[in-house]
C-alpha positions as CSV (number, residue, x, y, z in Angstrom):
1,M,83.0,84.2,69.1
2,S,81.2,87.4,70.2
3,K,82.9,90.7,70.9
4,H,82.0,90.2,74.6
5,D,83.7,86.8,74.7
6,Q,86.8,88.2,73.0
7,R,87.1,90.9,75.6
8,L,86.9,88.4,78.4
9,C,89.8,86.4,76.8
10,Q,92.1,89.4,77.1
11,P,94.2,90.2,80.2
12,T,93.5,93.4,82.1
13,A,97.2,93.9,82.7
14,T,99.4,95.1,79.9
15,W,102.4,93.0,78.9
16,E,104.6,95.6,80.3
17,L,103.1,95.2,83.8
18,L,103.1,91.4,83.5
19,R,106.8,91.6,82.8
20,L,107.2,93.9,85.8
21,R,105.4,91.3,88.0
22,A,107.8,88.6,86.8
23,Q,110.8,90.8,87.5
24,L,109.7,91.8,91.0
25,L,109.2,88.1,91.8
26,K,112.8,87.4,90.7
27,V,114.1,90.3,92.8
28,L,112.0,89.1,95.8
29,R,113.2,85.5,95.6
30,S,116.8,86.6,95.3
31,F,116.4,88.8,98.3
32,F,115.2,86.0,100.6
33,D,117.6,83.4,99.1
34,K,120.6,85.6,99.8
35,R,119.5,85.9,103.4
36,G,119.2,82.2,104.0
37,F,115.4,81.8,103.8
38,L,114.1,78.6,102.4
39,E,111.2,78.9,99.9
40,V,108.4,76.5,101.0
41,E,105.0,75.5,99.8
42,T,102.1,74.6,102.1
43,P,98.5,73.5,101.2
44,L,96.2,76.0,99.7
45,L,93.3,73.7,100.5
46,S,93.3,72.6,104.1
47,A,91.1,71.4,107.0
48,D,92.4,74.4,108.9
49,T,91.7,78.1,108.4
50,V,92.7,81.4,110.2
51,V,89.8,82.6,112.4
52,D,89.4,86.3,111.9
53,R,86.3,88.4,112.7
54,Y,86.3,90.1,109.3
55,I,88.0,87.7,106.9
56,D,85.7,85.1,105.4
57,P,87.5,82.0,103.9
58,I,86.0,80.1,101.0
59,M,84.7,76.7,101.9
60,V,85.1,73.8,99.4
61,E,82.6,71.0,99.5
62,L,84.3,67.8,98.4
63,P,82.3,65.2,96.4
64,D,83.0,62.3,98.9
65,P,80.5,62.8,101.8
66,G,83.0,61.1,104.1
67,Q,85.7,63.7,103.5
68,Q,86.2,66.6,105.8
69,T,85.3,70.1,104.7
70,R,88.3,72.0,103.3
71,W,89.0,75.7,103.2
72,L,90.9,77.7,100.6
73,Q,93.6,79.5,102.7
74,T,93.3,83.2,103.5
75,S,97.0,83.2,104.2
76,P,99.7,80.4,104.4
77,E,100.2,81.3,108.1
78,F,99.0,78.1,109.7
79,G,101.0,75.8,107.5
80,M,104.1,77.9,107.7
81,K,103.9,78.0,111.5
82,R,103.6,74.2,111.6
83,L,106.9,74.1,109.7
84,L,108.5,76.4,112.3
85,S,107.3,74.0,115.0
86,A,109.0,71.2,113.0
87,G,112.3,73.0,113.1
88,A,112.5,75.4,110.2
89,P,114.7,78.4,111.1
90,A,113.8,80.8,108.3
91,I,111.2,80.3,105.6
92,Y,109.2,82.3,103.0
93,Q,106.4,81.5,100.6
94,V,104.9,83.2,97.5
95,A,101.3,81.8,97.5
96,K,97.8,82.4,96.2
97,A,95.3,83.3,99.0
98,F,91.6,83.5,98.8
99,R,89.1,85.7,100.7
100,A,85.3,85.8,100.0
101,G,83.6,89.1,99.4
102,E,86.7,91.2,99.0
103,R,86.5,93.1,95.7
104,G,87.5,96.6,94.8
105,P,90.5,98.8,93.6
106,L,92.8,97.1,96.2
107,H,91.1,93.7,96.5
108,N,90.5,90.6,94.4
109,P,89.1,87.4,96.0
110,E,92.2,85.5,94.7
111,F,95.4,87.3,95.3
112,T,99.2,86.8,95.7
113,I,100.7,87.0,99.2
114,V,104.3,86.8,100.2
115,E,104.8,85.6,103.8
116,W,108.0,84.9,105.8
117,Y,109.0,83.9,109.3
118,R,112.4,83.7,111.0
119,K,113.1,82.0,114.3
120,E,114.4,84.3,117.1
121,D,113.9,87.5,115.1
122,T,113.1,90.5,117.3
123,P,110.4,92.9,116.1
124,H,113.1,95.4,115.3
125,Q,114.9,92.8,113.1
126,A,111.6,91.9,111.4
127,M,110.9,95.6,110.6
128,Q,114.4,96.0,109.2
129,T,114.0,93.0,106.9
130,L,110.8,94.5,105.6
131,S,112.5,97.8,105.2
132,D,115.3,96.2,103.2
133,L,112.8,94.3,101.0
134,I,111.0,97.6,100.1
135,E,114.3,99.2,99.3
136,V,115.3,96.5,96.8
137,T,111.8,96.2,95.2
138,L,110.6,99.8,95.2
139,G,113.8,101.6,95.5
140,Q,112.6,103.5,98.5
141,E,114.1,103.4,102.0
142,I,111.7,103.3,105.0
143,T,112.7,106.4,106.9
144,E,109.8,106.7,109.3
145,R,108.6,104.3,112.0
146,I,105.7,105.7,114.1
147,S,103.8,104.2,116.9
148,Y,100.0,103.7,116.7
149,R,99.7,106.1,119.6
150,D,101.8,108.9,118.0
151,A,100.1,108.5,114.7
152,F,96.7,109.1,116.4
153,L,98.0,112.0,118.4
154,R,99.3,113.6,115.2
155,N,96.3,113.0,112.9
156,V,93.4,112.7,115.3
157,G,94.5,114.6,118.4
158,L,93.7,111.7,120.8
159,D,95.6,109.0,122.6
160,P,94.0,105.8,121.2
161,H,94.9,103.8,124.3
162,T,93.2,106.1,126.8
163,A,90.5,107.9,124.7
164,T,86.9,107.3,125.8
165,L,84.2,106.2,123.4
166,A,82.6,109.6,123.9
167,Q,85.8,111.3,122.7
168,L,86.0,109.0,119.6
169,H,82.4,109.8,118.8
170,Q,83.1,113.5,119.1
171,V,86.0,113.4,116.7
172,A,84.0,111.4,114.1
173,K,81.2,114.0,114.4
174,E,83.5,116.9,114.1
175,R,85.3,115.5,111.1
176,E,81.9,114.6,109.5
177,L,82.7,111.0,109.0
178,E,80.2,108.5,107.7
179,I,79.5,106.2,110.7
180,P,78.2,102.7,109.8
181,E,75.1,101.7,111.7
182,S,76.7,98.4,112.7
183,L,79.6,100.1,114.5
184,G,77.9,99.9,117.9
185,E,79.9,100.7,121.0
186,D,83.0,98.6,120.4
187,H,86.1,100.7,121.2
188,D,88.4,98.9,118.8
189,E,85.9,99.3,116.0
190,W,85.8,103.1,116.5
191,L,89.6,103.1,116.5
192,N,89.5,101.2,113.2
193,L,87.1,103.7,111.7
194,L,89.4,106.7,112.7
195,L,92.5,104.8,111.5
196,A,90.9,104.1,108.1
197,E,89.5,107.6,107.6
198,L,91.9,109.9,109.4
199,V,95.2,108.2,110.0
200,A,96.0,105.7,107.2
201,P,95.5,108.2,104.3
202,E,98.3,110.3,105.9
203,L,100.7,107.5,106.2
204,G,103.5,106.9,103.7
205,K,102.6,110.0,101.7
206,T,106.3,111.0,101.1
207,R,108.1,107.9,102.3
208,P,107.3,104.3,103.3
209,T,106.1,104.3,106.9
210,I,105.8,101.5,109.5
211,L,103.1,101.8,112.1
212,F,103.8,99.8,115.2
213,D,102.5,98.9,118.7
214,Y,98.8,98.4,118.1
215,P,96.1,98.4,120.8
216,A,95.9,95.1,122.7
217,G,92.3,94.5,121.3
218,Q,93.7,94.4,117.8
219,S,96.4,91.8,118.5
220,A,95.1,89.1,116.1
221,L,97.9,86.4,116.4
222,A,100.5,88.8,117.8
223,R,102.0,88.8,121.3
224,L,101.0,91.4,123.9
225,R,103.7,93.5,125.6
226,S,103.0,94.5,129.2
227,D,103.2,98.3,128.8
228,D,100.7,100.5,130.6
229,P,98.3,99.9,128.9
230,P,99.4,96.7,127.2
231,V,100.0,96.8,123.4
232,A,100.1,94.3,120.6
233,V,103.6,93.7,119.2
234,R,102.3,94.2,115.7
235,F,103.3,96.5,112.8
236,E,102.0,97.4,109.4
237,L,103.7,99.1,106.4
238,Y,102.0,101.9,104.6
239,L,102.9,103.7,101.3
240,N,100.7,106.4,99.8
241,G,98.0,105.5,102.4
242,I,97.9,101.9,101.2
243,E,98.5,99.1,103.7
244,L,101.2,96.9,102.1
245,A,102.4,94.5,104.8
246,N,101.4,93.2,108.3
247,G,103.8,91.8,110.8
248,Y,103.7,90.1,114.3
249,H,105.9,89.0,117.1
250,E,104.2,85.7,116.9
251,L,102.0,84.4,119.7
252,C,103.4,81.0,120.9
253,D,100.9,80.1,123.7
254,P,98.3,77.6,122.5
255,V,96.1,78.3,125.5
256,E,96.0,81.9,124.7
257,L,95.4,81.2,121.0
258,R,92.4,79.0,121.8
259,E,90.9,81.7,123.9
260,R,91.3,84.3,121.1
261,I,89.8,82.0,118.6
262,R,86.8,81.3,120.8
263,A,86.3,85.1,121.4
264,T,86.6,85.8,117.7
265,N,84.1,83.2,116.8
266,L,81.6,84.8,119.3
267,L,82.1,88.1,117.5
268,R,81.6,86.4,114.2
269,Q,78.4,84.9,115.5
270,A,77.2,88.3,116.8
271,D,77.9,89.7,113.3
272,G,75.8,87.0,111.7
273,N,78.8,85.3,110.1
274,R,79.7,81.6,109.8
275,L,81.5,80.0,112.8
276,L,85.0,78.8,111.8
277,P,86.8,75.7,113.1
278,E,88.3,76.2,116.6
279,E,90.6,73.2,116.5
280,S,93.5,73.0,114.1
281,L,96.8,71.3,113.3
282,L,98.5,74.5,114.2
283,L,97.2,74.3,117.8
284,Q,98.5,70.7,118.0
285,A,101.9,71.8,116.7
286,M,102.0,74.7,119.2
287,E,101.4,72.3,122.1
288,H,104.6,70.6,121.0
289,G,106.3,74.0,120.8
290,L,106.3,77.0,118.5
291,P,109.7,78.8,118.6
292,D,110.0,82.5,119.3
293,S,109.7,84.2,115.9
294,C,108.4,87.1,113.9
295,G,106.4,86.8,110.7
296,V,105.3,89.2,108.0
297,A,102.7,89.0,105.2
298,L,103.0,91.3,102.2
299,G,100.4,91.9,99.4
300,F,102.4,91.2,96.3
301,D,99.7,92.6,93.9
302,R,99.8,95.9,95.9
303,L,103.6,95.9,95.7
304,V,103.3,95.8,91.9
305,M,100.6,98.5,91.9
306,L,102.9,100.8,93.9
307,A,105.9,100.0,91.7
308,S,103.9,100.8,88.6
309,K,101.9,103.7,90.0
310,S,98.7,101.8,89.2
311,T,95.4,102.8,90.8
312,S,93.5,99.4,90.5
313,I,94.6,95.9,91.3
314,D,93.0,94.9,87.9
315,E,95.9,96.7,86.2
316,V,98.4,94.3,87.6
317,L,96.5,91.0,87.3
318,A,96.2,88.9,84.1
319,F,92.6,87.9,84.8
320,P,90.8,89.4,87.8
321,F,87.7,87.8,89.4
322,E,85.2,88.8,86.6
323,R,87.5,87.2,84.0
324,A,88.7,84.2,86.0
């Protein structure tokens, strides 16, 4: 065996960090079990897939030409919501998820996600559960919750809900940000740029921070609340400038979900990306009734990174993409 082959056989994570992964999984499962959540498993390979403008699922061609195309799941969201529709009160899952084209210090095309849902949770209760989980896994209490608006006012000097495109352009120019040619005149995309460059790096520097009440245009599968202007009932957890978790007060209206999926596919088409299936078993389940609930997805590999003060996801994986 060549030296090159020998290197590929070795894990990139140390045994110490692999033991830490295992210990954090035990702590995490104990946390949910004590709170009455049922651990579940849903298909990783499915006829359904989440339709997101920027997330590309991996398509699997099956050998039988009569079989339907399947997708490796970017999140267990659709399957878990079907279980909610079938009567599950509180569920969690530790699963592998897959996203094409995502590779870097914080990304691997195959990663571990922890996702949970609880019927009749309020957004405040969902944020508190997330806070409690971070306290038991990282030993840090979340002592700051800040709205998207206030975070922009503090770090950008603009109200993101009322700022004009011209004002967003001006801030980017004054801060000498690199502006992608593809950005165009999409207000939400300019907000995403300023969030990534000016806001997120300042979040969670000294303590875990939850950012909440996103602009309505960034609702994904979250409900809208009729503020003036409306906001998405969505929150994200940041630590050391790294996004660790994403939560929603879940959209329950299948008509609204269909409209959002169609709109997202049109954006994907404009971007030159593959159109994704607009019909799903989740939509069928929602037509029968999806209960009021909140859900949260957490990147487990990033949790291990933060617990170990690692700077690359490769340090906490046995075999990242290039060695898979």
